[in-house]
N, C-alpha and C positions, 0 to 999 in steps of 0.2 A: 404547153410551151413556156408559160411564165414560171412553171416549176423547174424546168431545166435551166432557165436563165438564172433563177435564184440559186440553184445548186452550183453552177459555175462561179458565181460571185462569192461563194463561201470560201474559196481558196485565196481570196484577197485577205491578208492579215487584218486590214482595217475593218473589213466587214464583220469580223468576229466580235467586235466591240459594239456592234449596232444591232438593234432589233428591227426586223423588217415586217411590215404589215401589208399583206395582199389586200388591195382595195378595188372595188368596182362600183360603177353607177351607170345609169342610162341617160344619154344625152339626146334631147329632142330638138335640136337647133336646126331650123330650116336651111341655114347657110351652109351646113355641112352634110345634110341628109342625102343630097344628090351627088356627093363626091364619090367617084367610082373606085379610086385607088387607095381608100383609107386603110384597107387591110394589108396593103403592101408597105412594110416599114421603110422601104427605100424611096417611096414616092414623095413628091413635093407636098401633096395633100396631107399625108401622114405627119410629116415634119411640121407643117404649118399649124395643124390642130394640136399636135403634141406640145409644141413650144408654147402655144397660147395657154393650154391647160396647166402645164408645168409652172409657168410664171404666176398664174392665178392661185394655184395651190400653195406655192411658196409664199406668196403675199399673205394668204389666209393664215398660215401657220406662224408667220412673223407677228401676227396680231393675237395669237393664242397664248394660253398659260403654259404651254410646253415649247415655246419658241426656242428656249435654250437647248432643248434636246433635238429639235428638228435638224436633219442633215440635208435631205433632198427628196424630191419626188421624181420617179421615172415612169414614163408611159411605156407599158409593155406591148399593148395591142389594142386595136379597135375591132370590134366584132359586130356584124349585122345580126340583129335578132331575126329568127325564123318568122317568115310571113309578116314582117314589119320593117319599116324604114328606120326604126330606132337604132342608135349606136350604143353598144356596151363598151365602156371605157375600162380597161384593165391597167392597173398601175401598182407600183411598189412605193411605199413610204418608208424611208430610212430614218430612224431616230436613235440617238445615243442611248445605250442601255444603263449608264451609270449616273445619269443626271437627275432623274425624277421617277416617281412611281406612277405609272400610267398603264393603260391597257387598251384593247381594241375598242371598248365602249367609249373611252375618251376621244379617240380619233373619230368615231362615228358622230358623237355629239358636236364636235367642232365643225365637221362638214355639214351636218343636217341643220344646225342652228343658223349658219350663214346662208344656206340655200333657201331656207324657209323665211327667215326674218330679214335677209338682205341688209344686215347691219352695216357692213363695210362696203357694200355695193360691188363686191369683188366679182360675183357671178351675174352681175346686172344684165349683161348682154347675152347670157346663155340660158337655155331652158333645160334644167336638170330635174329629174324625178327623184325627190328625196326619199320616196318609199323604196327605191331600188338600191340604195346605198348598202353595201356589204363590206365588212372589214374583218379580216382574220389575221392573227399573228402567225407567221410561219415559225414552226417549231423545228429546231435543228435536231437531227438524229443521225445515226450512222448511215442511214439511207441517203441523207442529203450529201454525204461525202463520198458515196459510192456511185452506183449507176443511175439510180432512179430519181431521187429528189422527191419531195412531197411536202405536205403541210398538214398540220393537225386539224381535226374537225373544228368547225366554228364553235367557240366556247359559249356563245350566247346567241340569241335571236331576238329581234324586236317583234313586238306584237303588232300585227297588221292593222288592228283596229285603232291602235294608238301610236302612230308614227313617232319615234323618238323614245318611247318607253322601252327600255332594254330589260330583258329577263335577268333578274338578279342584281340589277344596278340600282343603287340607292340614289335616285335622281328623279326630279319631276319630268314629265313629258316635255319635249321641245314645244314651246308655246306657239300658237298660231300668230300671224301678224297682228300687231296691236290695233284695236278698234275702240273708238269712243262709245260709251254706253251710259245709262243713268246710274247715279249713285245708288247703291243698294244695301249699304250698311246703315241701319237706322240711327245708330249712335252719332253718325257724322252728317245727318241731314241738315244741320244748321249751316253748313258751309255755303259761301256766297256764290258757288257755281253749281251747275247741275250734272256735269258729265265727268266721268272718270274712266279708267281702263285697267285691264289686267294683262300681265302680272303687275302688282304695285311695287313700291320701293322695296318691300320686304320679300318680294317674289311670291306672294300669295297669288294663286291662280283664280280664286273666286271668293265670294263673301263667306261661304261655308268654311273654307280653310281659315279665314280670319277669325271667325267665331269660335273655332276649335281651340285657338290659343289667345283669345281676346283678353283673358284675365291678366296677362302680363302687361298689356298696354293700359288696361283699366287701373291696375294697382299703381302704375307709374303716374297716371293722371291724378289719382286720388291722394297721392303723397303730397300734392300741392307744392311741389318743389319749384314750380314756375307757373306764373299766372296764365300763360298761353300754351300750356302743355297739351290741352285737348285740341286746340286749333292746329298746333304743329304736328301732332301724331296723326290726326285725321287727314292732314295734307299729305301724309305718307301712306296711310292705309287706303285712302280714297283720293289719290292725286288728281288734280285737274287734268282734263284731256281736251286738246284742241287739234283738229285736223289729224287725228290718230297719233298725236304726240303727247307724251306725259310731261307735265310741267310741275317740278318739285319746288319746295320752299327755297328761298335764297340762302346763301351760306351764312350770312350774319344772323338770320333767324335760327338756324341750326346751332351756331356757336353760342347764342344767347341761351338756348334750351340746355345745351350740354354744360355750360358754365354753372347753371343753377341746379341741374339735376344729376350731375356726374355721380354722386354717391348713391343715387337711387336707380340708375340704369341697370337692369338685370344683365347678367353675363351673356345671355343669349343675344342681346341687342348691342352689346359693347362694340363689336366689330363694325356694325352698320352705322353707328351714331357717334362713336367716341371722337373721331377726328374731323368729321364733316367734310372729308376730302372729296366726296362724291357730289357735293353741292356747288352750284355756280354763284358767281358774284351777281349783284343785282342791277347790272346794266340792262336798260330797256325792260325792267321788270314790271309786273302787275303790282300795284299797291292795293292793299285790302281796303283802301280808303273808304269810300263809303258808297258801296253798292247798296247798302241798307238805308242810305239817306233818301230824302224825298227828291233829291236832284236827279237820280238815275235809278230805275228799278231793275230788279234782277232779270226780268224777262227781256228788257231792252238790251241789257249787256250781253246776254247769251245770244240773242238774235244778231246783234252787231258783230260779235267776234266770230260767229260761224258763217256769216255771209260776206264779210269784207275780204277782198283779195288784195287790198293795197297795203295792209298793215302786217308786218312780219310778226311771228309769234314771239312772246316774251321769253326771256331766258330762264326766269324763275318767278316765284311769287314772294313779295315782300311780306314781312310780318304785319299784322293788323295795326292800324294807327290807334291813337288814344280814344277817339270817339267810337270806333268799332269795339274796342275793349269794354267801354262803358256799356254798350248795348249787350255784349256777350255776358256781362255781369248783371244784366237786367236793371241797369241804372239809367233807364231811358229818360227819367225826369231831369237828368243833368244835361240833356241835349237840347240846345236852343232855348235855354232858360235865361239867357242874357248875361250869364256869369261864366267866365273862362275857367273851366275845371282842368283843361289840358294845356300843357306847356306849348304844344304846337297849335293851340287854338282851334283844333279840328272839330271840337264839340259845338262851335258856334259858326261853322261854315255851311252855307246853303240854307240858312234859316229865312223864313218868310218875312220877318220883321224888318230886315234891311232892304231886301229886294224881293218883290213878289216872285214866286216860283215861275210863273208863266213868262216873266221877262228875262229869266236866266237861262242860258244854254246849259246843257248838262255838263258835268265835269268830264274832262278828257280822260280817256282810259290810260291808266298808269301815271297820271299826273298828280301832283301834290296840291293842296289847297292854295299855296302861295302863287301857283301859276294860273289860278282861276279867279283872281280878284276881279269882280265885275261891278263897276259903277260906284259902289258904296263900301265904306270901311266901317266895321263894327267897333265902337269904342268900348263896349261892355255895357252891362245894364240896359241892353236893348236900344242903345243910342247909336245912330248911324250918321255918317257924314260922307259927302262925295269924296272920291279918291283924289280929285284935283285940289282938295283942301288939306291934304296930308303933307307933312314935311315942308310947311311954308313958314315955320317959326311963329305961327299963330295957333293958340289953343282953342280949337273948335269943339272939342269934346267937353261937355259940361261936367262930367264926372272926373276930370283930370285937374289936379291942383297945380 
């Protein structure tokens, strides 16, 4: 039936400039399973479901990388599977032939990725079996202009064991929905969080894939082009994960890295890093402040962030502050030594000589030291005064002339 419909449409001059992809998938939505007249294209049930699916597919392709080529989607038929209540949806997807280079595999991936990952929430209200997706490009031949009409055999098939992996297609399998799991790249175990997820920023699917090409990241770090290269790249290779969501470094952290390392970034990573356009601003970000300090330990932070339902997730992770950098450089002796080594004075925040730790509440997540001043002010050289004595025109710090 859909073959005849396709053959008739070929006589429209505009259609000859389009490529048409015969597509089908199985719908298992209980709202429509009991509709009796879906196979009748004149029925209200058919038009209701057809309009719903057409709008959703149109919306999906407007978000895709071939949106400039997409023309329309046409529902051809709904078919009941034998001995099943499942509905097979048959449709044609029309795309301009002269806009870009794409094939049936690209159409398949666009559909499968959205159905599996629900990135744009387009099919959120529908239950579609991604393993049932089938896409074939209809090949024009003399038969199409004559009596019969037809289509070429499917030029590829996906492997049933690996949904999304197409025969002959140079592409990774469509990833499963993102899930948080433990950091498993030993090189990045120093990070102040415990959970990451795949695929990471560079689209690695697991730590084995990272290790296969780890040399390019290690060489970039070893170039010492930027003091925080290791922290930045580990934030991309093993990005923090909360509530099954990946949290990347903030844009200013990326810009700092690129500014210092532009000449050393290998060609393979230029596209991912050169412009930092994929990174967000640091509104409501996590600051790397000092989860390593005595004020708050790593376990408490992970426990808090995984159990609190009141706090929204941060947009990104800020670059480490000065005190954290000192620790990462194994300069622990400069922390809480009574001497300000950092311009932001973070190396002398939360030290026991001003306020005993037990009397201090922990630093608020994402806050800076200036927002956590508690009771006493550190003058330097381990001298402390009450905050109510500051800015009163009287020199209370003995080490100030």
